[in-house]
C-alpha positions in Angstrom: 15.7 61.0 166.5 12.8 60.4 164.1 9.4 62.1 164.7 6.0 62.0 163.2 2.4 62.8 164.2 -1.3 62.3 163.4 -4.7 63.7 164.4 -8.2 62.8 163.3 -11.8 63.8 164.0 -14.1 61.9 166.4 -17.5 60.5 165.4 -19.4 63.0 167.6 -17.7 66.1 166.2 -18.3 68.2 163.2 -14.9 69.8 163.3 -11.6 68.4 164.6 -10.5 70.2 167.7 -7.3 68.2 168.2 -3.9 69.1 166.7 -0.5 67.5 166.6 3.0 68.6 165.5 6.5 67.1 165.7 9.9 68.4 164.8 13.6 67.8 165.2 15.4 71.2 165.8 18.8 72.1 164.4 20.4 71.4 167.8 19.2 67.8 167.7 16.3 68.3 170.2 13.2 66.3 169.2 9.8 67.8 170.0 6.4 66.1 169.8 3.2 67.8 170.8 -0.6 67.3 170.9 -3.3 69.8 171.8 -7.0 68.9 172.6 -9.5 71.8 172.3 -12.5 71.8 174.6 -15.8 70.8 172.8 -18.0 72.9 175.1 -15.9 76.0 174.4 -15.9 75.3 170.7 -19.7 75.4 170.8 -19.4 78.9 172.2 -16.7 80.4 170.0 -16.3 78.0 167.0 -12.5 78.6 167.1 -11.0 76.2 169.7 -9.3 74.4 166.8 -7.5 77.6 166.0 -6.5 78.2 169.6 -5.2 74.6 170.0 -2.9 75.1 167.0 -1.6 78.4 168.2 -0.8 76.9 171.7 1.0 74.0 170.1 3.0 76.2 167.8 3.8 78.5 170.7 5.1 75.6 172.7 7.3 74.7 169.7 8.6 78.3 169.5 9.3 78.5 173.2 11.3 75.3 173.4 13.2 75.9 170.2 14.3 79.5 171.1 14.9 78.6 174.7 17.4 75.8 173.9 19.0 77.5 170.8 22.8 77.5 171.1 22.9 75.5 174.3 25.5 72.8 174.9 23.2 70.9 177.2 19.6 71.8 176.4 18.2 68.8 178.1 20.1 69.5 181.3 18.8 73.1 181.3 15.2 72.0 180.7 15.4 69.3 183.4 16.9 71.6 186.0 14.7 74.6 185.3 11.3 73.0 184.7 11.6 69.8 186.6 14.0 69.9 189.5 13.0 73.5 190.5 9.3 72.6 189.9 8.8 75.6 187.5 6.4 73.8 185.2 3.9 76.5 185.8 6.4 79.1 184.6 6.9 77.1 181.4 3.1 77.0 180.9 2.9 80.8 181.5 5.6 81.4 178.8 3.7 79.3 176.3 0.4 81.1 177.0 2.1 84.5 176.8 3.5 83.7 173.4 0.1 82.4 172.2 -1.6 85.6 173.3 1.1 87.7 171.7 0.7 85.8 168.4 -3.1 86.1 168.5 -3.4 89.6 170.0 -4.7 91.3 166.8 -7.4 88.7 166.5 -8.3 88.8 170.2 -8.5 92.6 170.1 -10.7 92.5 167.1 -13.0 90.0 168.7 -12.3 87.4 166.0 -10.9 85.1 168.6 -12.1 84.8 172.2 -10.4 83.7 175.4 -12.4 80.5 175.1 -10.6 79.8 171.8 -7.6 78.8 173.9 -9.4 76.3 176.1 -7.1 73.4 175.1 -4.9 70.9 176.8 -1.2 70.7 175.8 1.0 67.6 176.1 4.5 67.5 174.7 7.7 65.6 174.9 11.3 66.9 174.4 14.2 64.4 173.9 17.9 64.2 173.1 20.7 61.8 173.8 18.6 59.1 175.5 17.0 61.7 177.8 13.5 63.0 177.6 11.0 65.2 179.4 7.2 65.1 179.2 4.9 67.9 180.2 1.2 67.8 180.5 -0.9 70.9 180.8 -4.4 69.5 181.3 -5.2 65.9 180.8 -3.7 63.4 178.4 -1.7 60.2 177.9 2.0 59.4 177.4 3.5 56.0 176.4 7.2 55.4 177.0 8.6 52.2 175.4 12.0 50.5 175.8 13.1 47.0 175.0 11.8 45.7 178.4 8.5 47.5 179.2 5.9 49.9 177.9 4.8 52.4 180.5 1.5 54.2 180.1 1.0 57.5 182.0 -2.4 59.0 182.3 -3.3 62.4 183.7 -7.0 62.7 184.6 -9.1 65.2 186.5 -11.7 64.0 189.0 -14.5 66.1 187.5 -13.5 65.2 184.0 -12.8 68.9 183.4 -9.1 69.6 183.0 -7.4 72.9 184.0 -6.6 74.9 180.9 -3.7 77.4 180.6 -6.2 79.8 179.2 -8.1 80.2 182.5 -5.3 82.5 183.5 -6.6 85.0 180.9 -9.8 85.5 182.9 -9.9 86.0 186.7 -13.6 85.0 186.9 -13.2 81.8 184.9 -10.1 80.9 186.9 -11.9 81.4 190.2 -14.9 79.4 189.0 -12.6 76.5 188.1 -10.8 76.7 191.5 -14.2 76.4 193.1 -14.7 73.0 191.7 -12.2 71.6 194.2 -10.9 69.4 191.4 -8.3 66.8 192.0 -5.7 65.3 189.6 -5.2 61.6 189.2 -1.8 60.5 187.9 -2.0 56.8 186.8 1.0 54.7 185.9 0.6 51.3 184.2 3.4 49.0 183.1 2.8 46.7 180.1 4.8 43.6 179.3 3.5 41.6 176.4 -0.2 41.0 177.0 0.1 41.6 180.7 -0.4 45.0 182.4 0.0 46.2 186.0 -1.1 49.5 187.4 1.8 50.6 189.6 0.4 53.8 191.1 -2.6 56.0 191.2 -1.4 59.3 192.7 -4.3 61.7 193.6 -3.2 65.3 193.9 -5.3 67.5 196.1 -5.7 70.9 194.4 -7.4 72.9 197.2 -4.5 75.3 197.6 -3.4 76.2 194.1 -1.3 79.2 195.3 1.2 76.6 196.7 0.5 73.5 194.7 0.3 73.4 190.9 -1.0 70.3 189.1 1.7 70.6 186.6 4.3 69.6 189.1 2.8 66.2 189.2 2.1 65.7 185.5 5.6 66.0 184.2 8.1 63.2 183.7 11.8 62.8 183.3 13.4 59.8 181.5 17.1 59.6 182.1 19.7 57.8 180.1 19.8 54.9 182.5 16.2 54.0 181.7 16.5 54.9 178.0 13.6 54.7 175.6 12.8 53.5 172.1 9.7 55.6 171.6 7.8 58.3 173.4 4.3 58.9 172.3 2.0 61.7 173.6 -1.7 61.4 173.0 -4.9 63.3 173.7 -7.5 61.7 175.9 -9.4 60.7 172.8 -7.5 57.4 173.0 -9.9 56.6 175.8 -13.0 57.2 173.6 -12.8 54.0 171.6 -15.9 51.9 171.8 -17.2 48.5 170.5 -20.9 47.8 170.6 -21.4 50.8 172.9 -18.8 49.5 175.4 -15.6 51.4 176.1 -12.4 49.7 175.0 -9.5 49.3 177.4 -7.2 52.3 177.1 -4.1 50.2 177.6 -5.2 48.0 174.7 -5.8 51.0 172.5 -2.4 52.6 173.4 -0.7 49.3 172.6 -2.4 49.1 169.2 -1.7 52.8 168.4 2.0 52.4 169.1 2.6 49.0 167.5 5.0 50.5 164.9 6.4 48.1 162.4 9.3 50.4 161.3 10.2 54.0 161.7 10.8 55.1 158.2 9.2 58.3 157.0 5.6 59.0 158.2 5.6 56.0 160.6 2.9 57.3 162.9 0.6 58.2 160.1 1.1 54.8 158.5 0.4 53.0 161.8 -2.7 55.0 162.7 -4.3 54.5 159.3 -3.8 50.8 159.6 -5.0 50.8 163.2 -8.2 52.8 162.4 -8.9 50.7 159.3 -8.7 47.5 161.3 -10.7 49.0 164.1 -13.5 50.0 161.8 -13.6 46.6 160.3 -14.1 45.2 163.8 -16.8 47.7 164.6 -14.6 49.8 166.9 -15.0 53.6 166.6 -13.9 56.7 168.6 -16.4 59.4 169.5 -13.7 62.0 170.5 -11.0 63.5 168.4 -7.7 61.7 168.7 -4.1 63.0 168.3 -0.7 61.4 168.7 2.9 62.5 168.3 5.9 60.2 168.6 9.6 60.5 169.1 11.7 57.5 168.0 15.2 57.2 169.5 17.2 55.7 166.6 20.4 55.6 168.8 18.8 53.5 171.5 20.4 50.0 171.7 17.7 47.3 172.1 
């Protein structure tokens, strides 16, 4: 596995509230993660960028320590947090670690609960198997030799559910009162052609029994295989040309058009992509982050 990541500020922001990390652990498990802090919350506390980083690093810590010394880490993660539908439990573990890490700053009032208002999207992969988890909204692109599949998680109100809402009973209740729904959109892309296979709306009126995270996780088994998995913040949908929104499928295609996978392959591709976009008059108003796992063993 080769991994790399990139994040950049959007035109409408003064500070970048996105963050991305990628790593291959000693046990061979590859990890790629993006976090997208809430702009509205950043206006309140001016530290959402810090919270997004702590959440991403907490996810890395939880996955690394949880799978350390395991003979079949992917089998464990698949069964525990996919088959048994315990994605919510995984999110709780990550949030607890983030709070633990930041507790002195929270106690001192240097960080606030709003500092952790951030989405979290990450992928874990080993031996042609992969899992993708989305806590909030975001995008994932899975490519193999045949097709590129684009997965989008959206919320009907445009306001995603943050793990941090569990830190405050009142804020959690207010969000539940929105009667928000999740849209899970799958689009397959072959060459210049794309086809939306499914738009799954998830009714979230009874959150005691239904968690949105059950519907925003994916498992890629070794029969499907993958060449690359890229996770992205929803900033990929903020590209515009002459005031008109660019097609998100086109933008994901360009962002993941890697020429080779040597070294900092994501950074190299993104710098070229953004440079060419600027020359064409295309810009992005939101922060944008991407992290990619390349499966070097996959036969194509």
